[in-house]
C-alpha positions in Angstrom: 17.2 -16.8 -10.9 16.5 -13.3 -9.6 13.0 -11.9 -10.4 13.2 -8.8 -12.5 12.3 -5.6 -10.7 10.5 -2.5 -11.8 12.1 0.7 -13.2 11.0 4.2 -12.7 10.1 4.5 -16.4 7.9 1.4 -16.2 6.2 2.7 -13.1 5.5 6.1 -14.7 4.4 4.7 -18.0 2.1 2.1 -16.4 0.3 4.8 -14.3 0.1 7.3 -17.1 -1.4 4.9 -19.6 -3.8 3.3 -17.1 -5.3 6.0 -14.8 -7.2 4.7 -11.7 -10.9 4.5 -11.5 -12.5 6.8 -8.9 -15.5 5.5 -7.0 -16.2 8.0 -4.3 -17.4 9.9 -2.6 -20.5 8.0 -1.8 -23.3 9.3 0.4 -23.1 7.6 3.8 -19.9 5.7 3.1 -16.7 6.6 4.8 -13.6 7.3 2.8 -9.8 6.9 3.3 -6.6 7.2 1.4 -3.1 5.7 1.4 0.2 6.7 -0.1 2.1 4.1 -2.2 5.6 5.6 -1.9 8.3 4.4 -4.2 12.0 5.1 -4.5 15.0 4.1 -6.6 17.0 1.1 -5.5 19.7 0.4 -8.0 17.9 -0.9 -11.1 14.8 -1.7 -9.0 12.1 0.2 -7.2 11.3 -0.1 -3.5 7.9 0.4 -1.9 7.3 1.6 1.6 5.1 -0.2 4.0 4.2 0.3 7.7 3.5 -2.3 10.3 0.5 -1.2 12.4 1.0 -1.0 16.1 -0.5 -3.7 18.3 -3.8 -2.6 19.7 -6.5 -4.8 21.2 -9.4 -2.7 19.8 -8.0 -2.7 16.3 -9.0 -5.6 14.1 -6.0 -4.9 11.8 -3.5 -4.7 14.7 0.0 -5.7 13.6 -0.9 -5.8 9.9 1.3 -4.5 7.1 -0.1 -1.6 5.0 0.6 1.5 3.1 0.6 4.7 5.3 -2.8 6.3 5.3 -6.1 6.7 7.0 -9.6 8.1 7.1 -10.5 11.3 5.3 -11.1 14.4 7.5 -13.5 17.3 6.6 -10.5 19.6 6.3 -8.9 17.4 3.5 -9.4 19.0 0.1 -9.2 15.6 -1.7 -8.0 12.0 -1.1 -4.5 12.9 -2.1 -4.5 15.5 0.8 -5.7 12.7 3.1 -2.9 10.4 2.0 -0.3 13.1 2.5 -1.6 14.3 5.8 -1.8 10.7 7.2 1.8 10.0 6.0 3.1 13.1 7.8 1.2 12.1 11.0 2.1 8.4 10.9 5.8 8.4 9.8 6.9 12.0 9.7 7.4 12.0 5.9 6.3 15.2 4.0 5.3 14.3 0.5 5.0 17.9 -0.6 8.2 17.7 -2.6 7.5 14.2 -4.0 6.4 13.5 -7.5 2.8 12.2 -7.5 2.7 9.7 -10.4 -1.0 8.9 -10.4 -3.4 6.6 -8.6 -4.8 3.0 -8.9 -8.4 2.0 -8.7 -10.4 3.0 -5.6 -11.3 -0.1 -3.6 -14.2 -0.9 -1.3 -13.1 -2.3 2.1 -14.7 -3.0 5.4 -16.2 -6.4 4.5 -14.5 -8.1 7.5 -15.9 -5.5 9.9 -19.2 -4.7 8.1 -18.3 -1.0 7.9 -18.2 0.1 4.3 -15.3 2.3 3.3 -13.9 3.5 0.0 -10.1 3.6 -0.1 -8.0 5.6 -2.6 -4.3 4.9 -3.3 -2.0 7.5 -4.7 1.5 6.7 -5.9 4.4 8.9 -5.1 8.0 8.9 -6.4 10.9 9.9 -4.1 13.8 9.3 -6.5 16.9 8.1 -4.7 16.0 9.9 -1.4 16.5 8.0 1.8 14.3 10.0 4.2 14.4 9.8 7.9 11.1 8.2 9.1 9.7 9.0 12.6 6.8 6.6 13.3 4.1 7.7 15.7 2.2 5.6 18.2 0.1 4.0 15.4 3.1 2.5 13.7 5.3 -0.3 15.1 7.8 -0.4 12.2 8.5 0.7 8.6 10.0 -1.4 5.8 11.1 -0.7 2.3 10.5 -3.8 0.0 12.0 -4.2 -3.5 9.5 -4.8 -6.3 11.6 -7.8 -7.3 10.7 -9.4 -3.9 7.0 -8.6 -4.2 7.0 -10.2 -7.6 9.1 -13.2 -6.7 6.8 -16.3 -6.8 8.6 -17.7 -3.8 7.3 -14.8 -1.7 3.7 -15.8 -2.3 1.9 -17.9 0.4 -1.5 -18.6 1.9 -2.4 -16.6 5.0 -4.9 -17.4 7.7 -6.3 -14.4 9.6 -6.9 -15.4 13.2 -10.5 -14.1 13.5 -11.5 -16.4 10.6 -9.0 -19.3 10.8 -11.0 -21.5 8.4 -10.5 -19.1 5.4 -7.3 -18.8 3.4 -6.2 -15.5 1.9 -3.5 -14.8 -0.7 -0.5 -13.0 0.7 3.1 -12.0 0.0 5.8 -12.4 2.6 7.9 -9.2 3.0 9.9 -9.8 6.1 10.8 -11.9 9.1 8.5 -12.4 12.1 5.4 -13.1 10.0 5.4 -9.9 8.1 3.0 -10.5 5.2 0.9 -8.3 3.0 -2.7 -9.5 2.4 -6.2 -8.1 2.1 -6.8 -4.7 0.8 -3.1 -3.8 0.5 -2.5 -7.1 -1.5 -5.4 -6.1 -3.8 -3.8 -2.7 -4.3 -0.5 -4.3 -5.3 -2.3 -6.6 -7.7 -3.8 -3.6 -9.4 -0.5 -1.7 -9.5 1.5 -4.5 -11.0 -1.3 -5.3 -13.5 -0.9 -1.8 -14.8 2.8 -2.5 -15.4 2.0 -5.7 -17.2 3.5 -7.9 -14.5 2.3 -11.1 -12.8 2.0 -10.6 -9.1 3.5 -13.2 -6.7 3.1 -16.3 -8.8 -0.6 -15.8 -9.6 -1.7 -17.1 -13.0 
């Protein structure tokens, strides 16, 4: 049986009724922001993810994520960071998109011992099918239906090579080992919780 997807109305209502908690900025702690970009796909919603380019010096090389990156001094706020990074990474201008809200700020960097506060802003593109032009930081882009993210059969345990003895929850989104885990997985948990939906078979 097909897992029910998410409508635009559900997404809007969930974010309007449950505004995200803002943590930063914190003195001495780096900040970053990502854009959770959604569009209409029939009676479902698709979310856009990037696959980070392979780079030996990057501990998250090859991982799936929302487009985004670190805050620069010229960014007026974290939304500006998310929008600038999205332009730079995949050539998508979010100036005309509808910003629906944000989910909770999360603290990352536990694996690298470098604290960072990450903000996630949610954007709606309607039924647009924009042309994406990934830069050198991005190996691939993928649109994933909410119904797939919410399908219990997409849920699996993931072992990150640097710590092979530890198991992390993840959701499979494509062939070739494309899985979402870690901070991005936590963001999806937060987002779907606001919509009253159980994420990837979790109880």
